[in-house]
N, C-alpha and C positions, 0 to 999 in steps of 0.2 A: 267561295261564291264572291264575295263582296270584292276581293283582288282582282277576280275575271270582270269587275263590271255590271255585275248581275243585278238587275233591279228585283228589290224584294215584292215588287207590285206587278213584277214580268210573270210572261208563262214559262212554263216549264218545260219548251219546245227554244225559247228566244235562251235560258240558261242552260239547255243541250249546244246549243251553238256554238255558246261562249266560252265553255270547261270541256268541250270535248278533247280538245288538244295541249290542255293545263296536267303539268306531271300528278296533280291531287285526283283528276278524273279516277284513277284504278284502285284509289283506298278505296272505295267500298267496291264491295263485286260484282253486284248485282244491280239491274236496273231497277228493279223496284225499289233495293234500298240506297240508290243516288235519289230517286225520285221523294221516297220517306224524306229524305235528309235536305232536300229543296225545298219541299211544302214546310219541314217544321223550323229551317233556319228565316224565310220566307215570313213564320207565323211570329217568331222570335222579335222579327227585326218589326213587324208591326207594331208588335206590345210594345217593344220599347222607343218606338216614338211617340205612341200614342199617352204612353207613362210619362213622356219627357213634355210633352202637350198639357198635360193635364196638371204638372209641376210648375211650368210655365205662367199657367193660367191663376193657379194657386196663389203664384209667387206676385202678380200682379193685384190679385184681391186684397192679400194682406199690403201691396205698396200702398195699393187707393185707401184703404181702412188706415196706415198711417199714417197718410197725407192729413184723411180729415182731423183724427186726435192732434195733429199738429198746429193744428189752425184754432185757438182760440175763441175767435171772431165766431163760429162755428155752432149756434146752441139749438136747443131740442127746437127751437121757434124759426129757425132757419128754413126755408121752403126748398127746394131742388133746386127751380130754377136763381135763387140769390147764390147759391151756391157754385150752381155752372158758371155764372157772373163772375164772380170771386179766385175760382178753380179752374176754371175752364183751357186755360192756357200749358196749364200743369202738364210737365211730361204723363205722370202720376195717372194723374185724371183720364188725359189721352189715350193711357195706355189698356185699360178696358174700353173698347172699341165699339162692344154692346152698348145701345144709350140706355135701354130699359133696363140691362143687369146693371148698368150706374147706379141706376133712377133707384132701383130698388134695395140694392147693397146700402147708397145714401139713405133712405127711407128709416130703413133698419137702425144703420147708424144714429139717425135720429131720434126716434122711438127709445134705443139703448140710452141715450143723453135725456128724454124726457122721464126714465125709468129713475137714475140718478139723481136728477132734481126734484123729482117731485115724491 
C-alpha cells in the first residue's frame, strides 16, 4: 500500500484507485479481505506514528531535564522566570514548545533540588 502512495489516513476508495492496477492487488482474493488488510495497515501505520511522536516527546523531556541538571547555577530557589532568562535561548529549552509543560517540568525539578538540599 505504501509503495502505491496510499495515505494511512486516506479513504478506502482512494486506496482502491491507487492499488487496483498494482500486481499485489490480487494477493488477497476477496474485496472484504482487501478492505480488512487496508484498515489493519492504516491502523498499524497510525499507531507507529503515534509511538514515534511519544518517543520524541519523551526524548525532548529527558534532554530538557539534562539541560537543567547540567547547570549548577540553578538551585531550588531559582524561580522559573530566572531560569528562562538564563536558558531561554538553548535549543533543549526551546524543544519543549508547550510553555506550561516546560514550566511544570522546571518546577518539579526545583522541588527535587529542594528535597535534596533539605
